[in-house]
Residue, then its C-alpha position, 0 to 999 in steps of 0.5 A: m500500500g506504499g502510495a495510498l492517500t489518507d483523509e488526514p489533512t496536511r499541516p503547513a510547514e511552519a506548524q510542523a517545524p518547532s522554532s526556538p523560543g524568542r527567535s523568528s524564522a522570518g529572518p531580517p527585514a527586507s530593508e536590511p542588506s545581508p552581511a554577504a552583500l556588505s563584504p568588500p571584494a577583497l574578502s573574496p579570496i581565490d585558491p592559489r592552486l587555481l592561480e597557478i593554472l589560470v591564464c588570460p583567455l585573450t593572450k594566454g599570458p600570466l595573470e596577477y591577483d589584485r586582492a584589494a580590487g578582487e581582480l585578476i590582471s592581465r598586463q598583456a591584454g590590459l584587462a582586469y577580470k573580476v573575482r566573485d565569491g572566489i570564482p574568476i569571471m574569465l570573460v573578455d566581454e565582462a573584463r574591465k579595461l586597465e587605465d594606462 
């Protein structure tokens, strides 16, 4: 009888899950930005092993990691590739042109 239906009404998920006293499960109000949204790009580290194998997709040349700006720099191409959440965005179309 594994798939038999019952006449028992279902309860909403919030009624099934117990909550801690004094805590709301709703989270912070929508007007407050999350802590992750406030973190600067410098806090998006990149794996050093990944840096060893990455090259500029345009020139195939070396990249330098600018931790303060959260970017991988290709001096040969004159481009800066953004790093988001530790993931380099290696798309030439999305890269920032370096100022001379």
